[in-house]
N, C-alpha and C positions, 0 to 999 in steps of 0.2 A: 252266405247270402241266401235268403229264402227264395224259393222258386215261385213263379207266377202261378196263381190258381186259375184254372179254366172253368168257365160257366157255359153250359149249353143253353141255346135259345129255347123258347117254349115250343117252337115247331121242329126243333132238332136239325135245322139247316145250317146253323152257325155255332161256332165256338168263340166266346168272348174271353179275352185275357188282357192283362196289362203288361207293359214293358218291364224288363228285369230291373231290379234295384240298381241304382247308380247310373242309369241311362241319362245322358245330358238333356234329352228332350222326351220326358215321360209322356205316355199316351195309353189309351185303351184301344185295342184292336179287335177286329172280328175276322174269323176265317170261315169262308163258305166251304162247307165240307164237300159238296159235289164237284167243285172245280178248283179247289184250293186257292181261291182268290183271297188275298189279304187286303183289308181295308182299315184305315185309321178312322175310328169313330169319334174320339174325343182327345184333345190335347190336354195334358195335365201340367203344363209348364208353370202356370201361375197359381196352381192349386196346392196348398200346403196340407199334405195328407197326414193323417194320424197313424202312428206306428202301433200295432197291436202285438199280441203274444206270438203270432205266427207271421208277422210282417205286415205289409199293406193289405187292407181288406178291400175287396171289390166284389160286387154282386150285381144282379139284374132285377129291375122292377118287373111287375107283371106284363108290361108292354115292351120288355126287353131293353128299356133305356138303362144305361149304366148307373150304378150306385157306388159311391166311395165315401169313406169317412174323412171328414175335414178336421184338422187340428185348429181349434179356436183358442187354445191356451187355457190357462186357469183363471183368466181375468173375467170371463163371462160365466157367472154362476146364476142360475135361475131357480126360483122357487115356484111351486104350483100348489095352491090351496084347493083341496077337493072336498066337497060335501057329498058323502055317500048316504043313500037312503037308510 
């Protein structure tokens, strides 16, 4: 089973990570480094995540909001027409 990947917050005060694979109630957590306080940031119970080459992917946006890949299946395929100069 893949390990959870940790992400540092921009200010270096928190470490964000997701629950281990197979947890009955998956979520994204953050740990405050200074006092080791653990906080649940986001529940992923109804979120169908995409499986990548190294497991679930989780990252942080520039404002430290959590990012995760959602599996929408192969039913939704989009095309984009681009006109370049």
